[in-house]
Backbone bond lengths (Angstrom), bond angles and torsions (degrees), N, CA, C in turn:
res aa  C-N    CA-C-N  psi(-1)  N-CA   C-N-CA  omega(-1)  CA-C   N-CA-C  phi
1 M - - - 1.449 - - 1.519 108.90 -
2 T 1.294 116.81 135.08 1.454 121.32 -174.73 1.522 112.71 -81.18
3 G 1.304 118.22 -23.28 1.454 120.20 -177.51 1.517 113.77 87.69
4 W 1.307 116.57 1.25 1.459 120.54 -179.31 1.515 110.02 -106.34
5 L 1.292 114.63 142.70 1.464 120.66 175.17 1.518 107.41 -111.07
6 R 1.306 115.54 122.31 1.468 120.48 178.21 1.517 108.82 -119.03
7 V 1.306 114.97 128.59 1.457 121.10 -178.04 1.521 108.10 -129.73
8 D 1.304 115.76 128.99 1.458 120.27 174.95 1.532 107.06 -86.29
9 T 1.330 114.78 91.74 1.471 119.19 -175.66 1.524 111.73 -66.57
10 G 1.312 116.31 -28.58 1.464 119.01 176.52 1.515 111.26 -64.26
11 A 1.339 115.96 -41.64 1.471 120.33 178.66 1.526 110.57 -66.85
12 L 1.337 116.83 -39.43 1.472 119.45 177.67 1.531 110.85 -62.16
13 A 1.319 115.44 -48.95 1.468 119.78 -179.06 1.530 111.30 -63.22
14 D 1.334 115.86 -41.06 1.466 120.09 178.53 1.525 111.18 -63.15
15 S 1.325 116.20 -42.62 1.469 119.81 177.92 1.518 110.74 -62.42
16 G 1.323 116.24 -42.39 1.466 120.13 178.30 1.517 112.25 -61.38
17 S 1.318 115.44 -42.41 1.462 120.22 178.76 1.526 111.63 -65.13
18 R 1.317 115.86 -40.93 1.472 120.16 -179.98 1.524 111.29 -66.51
19 L 1.336 116.71 -40.02 1.467 119.25 177.65 1.520 110.77 -62.77
20 A 1.324 116.60 -45.05 1.464 119.93 179.11 1.521 110.46 -60.54
21 S 1.316 116.03 -39.33 1.464 120.39 178.76 1.531 110.91 -64.02
22 Q 1.327 116.40 -42.92 1.467 120.11 179.22 1.525 111.33 -65.38
23 A 1.320 116.72 -37.51 1.466 120.15 179.88 1.523 111.05 -62.50
24 S 1.322 116.54 -33.89 1.459 119.39 -178.52 1.529 112.02 -66.67
25 A 1.323 117.04 -17.10 1.469 120.08 177.61 1.528 111.17 -64.82
26 F 1.328 116.32 -21.61 1.467 120.62 -178.85 1.523 112.96 -95.70
27 D 1.326 117.87 -2.39 1.461 120.24 179.10 1.523 110.34 -60.31
28 G 1.300 116.54 135.03 1.456 121.63 177.95 1.513 114.61 81.65
29 I 1.332 117.47 9.29 1.473 120.35 177.75 1.522 109.24 -66.14
30 S 1.287 115.94 132.84 1.464 121.23 176.57 1.523 108.45 -142.00
31 A 1.306 115.10 166.58 1.461 119.22 178.22 1.526 110.47 -58.12
32 A 1.327 116.47 -36.94 1.459 120.15 -179.04 1.533 111.38 -64.70
33 S 1.336 116.10 -35.40 1.459 117.93 -179.56 1.524 111.84 -79.40
34 V 1.335 116.93 -24.27 1.466 120.32 179.27 1.522 111.15 -76.28
35 A 1.315 116.59 -41.86 1.473 120.37 -177.84 1.522 109.53 -135.03
36 S 1.304 115.06 64.19 1.462 118.18 179.22 1.524 109.79 -65.50
37 G 1.297 115.99 140.20 1.457 121.25 177.68 1.515 114.82 78.30
38 H 1.326 118.20 13.18 1.469 118.83 -177.76 1.534 112.00 -64.34
39 D 1.308 117.13 -20.92 1.475 119.63 177.62 1.525 111.98 -72.07
40 D 1.306 117.37 -14.43 1.459 121.86 -178.39 1.530 112.76 -92.11
41 Y 1.319 117.96 9.60 1.461 120.50 -176.29 1.523 113.31 -71.35
42 G 1.322 117.05 -17.06 1.456 120.02 174.88 1.511 114.95 94.67
43 H 1.278 119.05 -19.81 1.459 121.87 179.35 1.528 107.25 -122.63
44 A 1.325 116.16 123.32 1.464 121.26 -173.57 1.528 112.30 -59.07
45 A 1.324 117.54 -42.59 1.466 120.58 -178.27 1.527 110.71 -65.36
46 L 1.331 116.70 -39.87 1.458 120.69 178.56 1.525 110.43 -66.91
47 A 1.309 116.67 -43.31 1.462 120.98 178.74 1.527 110.18 -62.55
48 N 1.328 117.17 -42.21 1.457 121.54 179.99 1.531 110.56 -64.87
49 A 1.328 116.72 -46.92 1.463 120.85 -179.68 1.529 110.99 -62.26
50 T 1.306 116.59 -42.08 1.465 120.55 179.13 1.522 110.59 -65.52
51 G 1.319 116.32 -40.69 1.466 120.35 177.58 1.525 111.94 -62.40
52 Q 1.333 116.23 -42.30 1.471 119.77 178.41 1.526 111.13 -65.93
53 L 1.327 116.40 -42.85 1.461 120.10 177.72 1.527 109.98 -61.06
54 A 1.306 117.16 -44.93 1.459 121.41 -178.86 1.525 110.98 -61.50
55 T 1.323 116.76 -40.85 1.462 120.75 178.46 1.521 110.64 -62.09
56 R 1.319 116.03 -47.51 1.474 119.98 -179.93 1.537 111.17 -66.88
57 W 1.310 116.52 -38.92 1.458 120.58 179.47 1.534 109.93 -63.53
58 A 1.323 117.08 -42.39 1.470 121.03 179.33 1.528 110.56 -63.36
59 I 1.336 116.73 -39.76 1.469 120.23 177.34 1.528 109.57 -62.45
60 G 1.322 117.12 -42.76 1.459 121.34 178.37 1.519 112.02 -63.29
61 L 1.322 116.83 -40.52 1.464 120.12 179.10 1.520 111.11 -66.79
62 E 1.334 116.51 -37.72 1.464 119.84 176.79 1.524 110.33 -63.01
63 A 1.336 116.93 -42.20 1.467 120.97 178.69 1.529 110.26 -64.72
64 L 1.314 116.48 -41.82 1.458 120.73 177.71 1.523 110.65 -60.46
65 A 1.318 116.82 -45.65 1.461 121.02 179.56 1.526 111.02 -61.34
66 T 1.314 116.96 -41.02 1.462 121.03 178.04 1.522 110.79 -61.68
67 D 1.330 116.86 -45.45 1.459 121.26 -179.42 1.526 111.71 -66.82
68 V 1.322 116.87 -42.08 1.462 120.60 179.77 1.527 110.30 -65.71
69 R 1.330 116.36 -41.18 1.464 120.56 178.39 1.532 110.05 -63.45
70 A 1.344 117.21 -42.15 1.468 121.32 178.95 1.531 110.98 -64.09
71 A 1.325 116.97 -39.82 1.468 120.47 177.82 1.530 110.08 -64.07
72 G 1.317 116.60 -41.35 1.460 120.48 178.18 1.520 111.86 -62.64
73 T 1.322 115.67 -42.79 1.464 120.37 177.72 1.524 110.61 -63.00
74 A 1.325 116.87 -42.68 1.467 120.98 179.98 1.532 111.06 -62.60
75 L 1.326 117.50 -41.72 1.466 120.26 178.55 1.529 111.26 -64.88
76 T 1.313 116.26 -42.35 1.460 120.64 178.90 1.523 110.82 -63.36
77 Q 1.333 116.48 -42.85 1.464 120.54 178.28 1.526 111.63 -66.67
78 A 1.321 117.16 -36.88 1.467 120.61 177.70 1.526 110.17 -64.00
79 A 1.320 116.57 -42.43 1.468 119.92 178.26 1.525 110.25 -60.82
80 A 1.321 116.48 -44.31 1.470 120.44 179.36 1.526 110.89 -64.33
81 A 1.321 117.59 -38.94 1.465 121.20 179.26 1.529 110.86 -64.64
82 F 1.342 117.00 -43.33 1.464 119.88 177.64 1.528 110.75 -62.82
83 E 1.332 116.61 -41.43 1.468 120.22 178.51 1.528 110.38 -62.33
84 D 1.324 116.89 -41.51 1.462 121.62 -179.82 1.527 110.76 -64.47
85 V 1.323 117.10 -46.55 1.470 121.06 178.73 1.522 110.28 -61.43
86 D 1.311 117.12 -41.40 1.461 121.08 179.33 1.527 110.39 -63.07
87 A 1.326 116.61 -42.97 1.465 120.34 179.00 1.526 110.98 -64.55
88 Q 1.320 117.34 -40.17 1.464 120.74 178.46 1.531 110.66 -64.42
89 A 1.323 116.71 -42.16 1.462 120.48 179.23 1.532 110.60 -64.85
90 A 1.321 116.65 -39.10 1.462 120.24 178.53 1.528 110.52 -64.49
91 R 1.335 117.22 -42.26 1.469 120.59 177.84 1.527 110.65 -62.57
92 A 1.326 115.97 -43.25 1.460 119.79 -179.97 1.530 110.55 -63.20
93 A 1.313 117.67 -41.54 1.464 121.15 178.91 1.527 110.75 -64.11
94 R 1.333 117.05 -40.53 1.473 120.22 177.64 1.528 110.77 -63.83
95 N 1.337 116.26 -40.13 1.463 120.17 179.87 1.530 111.46 -66.30
96 L 1.322 117.24 -33.74 1.461 120.61 177.30 1.516 111.77 -68.36
97 A 1.308 115.29 -32.91 1.470 120.31 -177.48 1.521 112.49 -74.50
98 R 1.299 119.40 -12.62 1.480 122.56 -177.66 1.486 111.07 -76.50
């Protein structure tokens, strides 16, 4: 083991940004958008079952979007934290050299 930690903060920040972007694809998801027209299926039980599935599916997609957005935020914050620590270490090294 070399004892060095190397982090590609650009890749972390980019990944965080991409996750947040993907999460926004689920904004506004509702049961109506998941199974639009389910009342037109012709059979009440089928329409009801499809409506219930769509409602649960939309809830799951909302939860997924929340988790993906949180992961993106965490990656972005981690990148910023690594950059901050690196800047502090660089300042300390410069101060030692004086």
